C-alpha positions in Angstrom: -24.2 33.0 -49.1 -24.5 32.5 -45.3 -25.1 29.1 -45.6 -21.9 28.4 -47.7 -19.7 30.6 -45.3 -21.2 28.5 -42.4 -20.4 25.0 -44.3 -16.8 26.0 -45.5 -15.9 27.3 -42.0 -17.1 24.2 -40.6 -14.8 22.1 -43.4 -12.1 24.3 -42.2 -12.2 23.5 -38.6 -12.8 20.1 -38.8 -9.5 20.0 -40.8 -7.7 21.9 -38.4 -8.5 19.3 -35.6 -6.3 16.6 -37.5 -3.3 18.7 -37.7 -0.1 18.2 -35.8 1.5 21.4 -34.9 5.2 21.4 -35.1 7.3 22.2 -32.0 4.6 21.6 -29.3 5.8 20.3 -26.3 4.1 17.4 -24.6 4.8 16.9 -20.7 5.9 13.6 -19.3 3.1 12.6 -16.8 4.1 10.4 -14.0 1.9 9.4 -11.3 1.9 7.1 -8.2 5.0 5.3 -6.5 8.1 5.0 -8.4 9.5 1.4 -8.0 12.8 0.2 -9.2 14.1 -3.2 -9.5 16.9 -2.2 -6.7 14.2 -1.6 -4.2 12.2 -4.7 -5.0 15.6 -6.7 -4.4 16.0 -5.2 -1.1 12.6 -7.0 0.0 13.2 -9.9 2.4 10.6 -11.9 3.9 9.9 -11.4 7.6 10.8 -7.7 7.2 8.7 -5.3 9.7 6.2 -2.9 8.0 8.5 0.0 8.8 11.5 -1.6 7.1 9.0 -2.3 3.9 7.7 1.4 4.1 11.5 2.8 4.4 12.8 1.0 1.5 9.6 1.4 -0.8 7.9 4.5 0.4 4.4 5.2 1.5 2.1 2.9 -0.3 -0.2 4.1 -2.5 -3.2 2.3 -1.6 -3.6 1.0 1.9 -6.8 -0.7 2.0 -8.9 -0.7 5.3 -10.4 -3.6 4.6 -7.5 -5.6 3.7 -4.9 -4.3 6.3 -2.4 -6.7 5.5 -1.8 -5.7 1.6 -0.1 -2.7 0.4 -0.4 -1.8 -3.1 2.1 0.5 -5.4 1.2 1.6 -8.5 3.4 3.4 -10.8 1.9 5.0 -14.2 3.9 7.2 -16.9 3.5 8.7 -20.2 6.4 10.1 -22.0 5.0 13.0 -24.4 3.1 11.5 -27.3 4.2 7.9 -26.4 2.4 4.9 -25.0 1.2 5.0 -21.6 2.7 2.2 -19.2 1.8 1.1 -15.7 3.8 -1.1 -13.3 2.2 -2.7 -10.2 3.6 -4.6 -6.8 1.2 -5.9 -4.1 3.2 -6.5 -0.9 1.3 -8.8 1.7 1.9 -9.1 5.3 1.2 -11.6 8.0 1.4 -10.8 11.7 3.2 -7.6 10.6 5.9 -9.2 8.8 6.5 -9.0 5.0 5.1 -12.6 3.7 5.3 -12.1 0.0 4.8 -9.7 -2.8 3.2 -10.1 -6.4 3.2 -7.8 -9.5 5.3 -6.8 -12.4 8.6 -7.2 -10.4 10.3 -10.4 -9.9 13.4 -10.5 -7.4 16.6 -10.9 -9.4 19.1 -13.8 -8.4 22.4 -12.3 -7.8 24.5 -15.0 -8.2 27.3 -13.2 -10.4 28.8 -9.7 -9.2 27.6 -6.8 -11.6 30.0 -4.3 -10.9 33.8 -4.0 -10.7 33.7 -2.8 -6.9 31.3 -6.0 -6.1 34.1 -8.1 -8.1 36.7 -6.8 -5.8 34.8 -7.2 -2.8 34.3 -11.1 -3.5 38.2 -11.6 -4.3 39.1 -10.0 -1.1 36.6 -12.4 0.8 38.4 -15.4 -1.0 
């Protein structure tokens, strides 16, 4: 009798592990540096380390063995959704911004995007 009860309780517990409880709130998990496309678009070669840090914030990884490289990593997972990660590495030469690589590409701003930018462009002509 005890053996049957034990087997039956193990079966019930294993079945409960696969259930999804309705209404359970899953928190959003965000870690690292939030980096936006607007921030990346402001980066220009020749900027000082202070200017880059003002735009991008403090780097998540400042390696003591590679002092000319800063790494920004942002990881996010929304509730039950998939986890995604964005990275950008910034390289310096003589304490000036030389280049950057990663998941962001600077946008070529040839056409004004907002009405205010269109008005400013018309005033300049």
